[in-house]
N, C-alpha and C positions, 0 to 999 in steps of 0.2 A: 684842627691839626696844627701843632705848634711849629713843625719843621717846614722851612721854605727851601725848595730846590730851585736855585737860580738858573738862568740859561744864558745870560750875558749879552750886552751890547752897550759899550761905554761911550764910544765917540760919535754915535749917531744922535742928532738932535731929536729925531722922531722917537727913539727909544727912551731918551731922557724925559721927554714931555709926557710919554704914556705912563711912566712910573710915578712922576710927580715928585720924586725924591732924588733924582740923579744929579742935581746941581746944574750949572750952566755948561753950554757947549764949550769944549776945550779949545784953546788956541790951536790951530792945526799943527800937528806934529810936535806939540809941547810935551808929549808923553811918549818918547821914541821907543820905549821898551814894551809898549802895549802890543799885544798879539791877538789876532782873531783866529779862532779855530772853526773849521767847517767840516760837515759830515755830508758827503755826497752832494756838494755844491750848496748846502744850506747852512746858514750860520748856526753855530752851536754854543760856543763858550769863548771866554777870554783867557788870556795867559800873559806871562811876562817873559821877555827874552833875558836869559842869564849870561849867555855867551854866543859866539857865532854859531855854535852847534846845538845849544840846549835851550829848551823852553820849559817853564814851570807853570803848572795849572792845578786845578782841583781834580782829585781822583773821581769824583762823581761826574766829571765831564768826559770820561772815557767812552769812546765809540770805536767801531771796527775800522772805519776808513777816514781817519783824521787828516785834514789838509790844513796848512798853516799859511796865513797871510800876515806879512810884516809891512810896516810903513803905511798903514791905512788911516784915513780920517773919516771919510764918508763912504760907507759900503755900497752906496747906490751910484757912486761916481768914480771914474778913474782919474786919479791925481797925477799919475806918472811916477809916483814914489813907491808903489806897491812892489813887494817881492813875494812870490808864491813858492812854497816848499812842501814837499812830501815828508812824511815821518818814517824814519827807519826803525825806531824803537819806541814803544809805549811802556813806561815803567811806573805803574801805580805803587804807592807805598805798600809794602808787603802786609802790613797790619791794618789797612784801611777797613773801617767798619761802616757799613751802609746805614744801619739804623741810628747810630750815635754820631756819625760823621767824624769820628775820631781818626786822626792821621789822613785827613782829606787833602792829599796832594799827590801829584804825579809828575814825572819828568818825561819829556819828549825829546828824542834825538833826531835832528833834521838829517835828511838824506844828503843835502848840500849845505855848506855853511852860509849863513846870512852875510850879505855884503853890508858892512857898517857904513853909515852915512849920517848926516844930521837928522834924518827921519827914522833911522833904524839904529838903535844903540842899546846895549844891555843895561840893566839896572843892577846896582850893587847888592850883594847879600849883606845882612846885618852883622855887626860885630858884637852886639848885645841886644837883649830883648827890649821891646817898647815899654815905656813907663807912662802911667797916667800923668797928663800935663794939662795946663790951662790953655796953652797955645795950640792952635789947630794943626792937625796933620792931614795930608791930602790923599784921597783915593780918587783917581782920575782928576776931575776938576771940582770936586765938592770938598769944602773944608770941614773936616771932622776931627774929633779928638779921641785918644785912647781912653777907654772907660775902665776903671779899676775892677778887678775880679770880684771884690766884695760887693760892689754895686751891681755888677752884671749878674752875679749869682742870685740876687733878689728878683731879677727879671726872668731868669731861667733856672729855677731851683732844681738841682739834681742833674742838670744837663750839661753844664759848663765843665770842661776839663782843662788841665794845666797846659795842654797843647793847643788851646784856643785863646784868642784875644778878642775883646769887644771894642767897638768904636762907633761913635755917633756924635750927636750934639745933645746938650741938656734939653729935655722937653720934647725931643724928637724933631722931625721935620726934614732932616737930611741924612741919608743913609744909602747903602747899597740896596738894590731891590731886584725884582724880576728882570732878567736881562744882564746881570752883572757877574754871573758865576765864573770862578777861576781868575778873575781880574785882580790887579795888585792894590794893596794898601801900602803906599809909599810914604815913609816918614823920614824927613831930612835927607832925601836922596837914596835911601836904602829900602829894600823890599822887606817889610815886616809882616805882611799878612796876605792871605789868599781868600777871596770872597767864598764863603762856605754856606752859611745858613742864617736864619733869623726868624722873626715873628711874622705872622700873616694876619691881615693884609698889610704889606709893607708900606703902602702909601698913607696909612693912617695910624700905624702903631707908634708908640713913644719909646719902644724898646730899641736898644742898639743892635747893630748887625754883629754877627759872629764870624771870625776869620780864623783860618788855620795859621798858627803862630810859626812863622818860618824859622825863627831862631832855634826852635826845638828840633829842627831837622837838618841843621847844617852838616853834620857828619854824614847822614844818609845821602843828602844832595851831592856833596863833594865826592864821596866814595863811589856813588852810582855813576856820576859823570866821568870819573877817572877810569872805572872798570869797563865802561861801555863806549 
């Protein structure tokens, strides 16, 4: 099976160690836009804080009873910086396709605005799409780079779409993996990708991860947030 459905946990050292590809544990609260989504008290997915009222995640993370935790570092311990929020609206992209993962993003409106602090802060939306570069871009605390569409198409022939972007390192070894769904690909301080899918097994593949390209959905994101 070529498609990997991630489930997310970025800031837990245990989850990173189990995947083998999650990079090193983040400096606590160095990624203040990172959000954890829960379903009936059980960890489900990651997401990104866009504003005090809005969170962006992957559409394949949609469940019936989503709860949001902000300001988390270790899900097994209470740091005193956590904020818990219920979700008032769940808005997956109207053209999300389960089989292809096309348009794999959703917006969540919180019932109460987040309290902004050094540990809880939104990430900026991009003003332009990411470009392949030699310098690393970061997803949580693993340094990875944007991979060109030409190169990525060779790894996933017939499956890559223009609303997706690939990222990883040459030769493999560091990438998003099981436990990372919905989490952010942040490049230069702006949100460029949402963890969507990739090759399996992710701990040994040399293929890059595939992300929903946020810059392709700026109009939908802003219009949806404004109307809701």
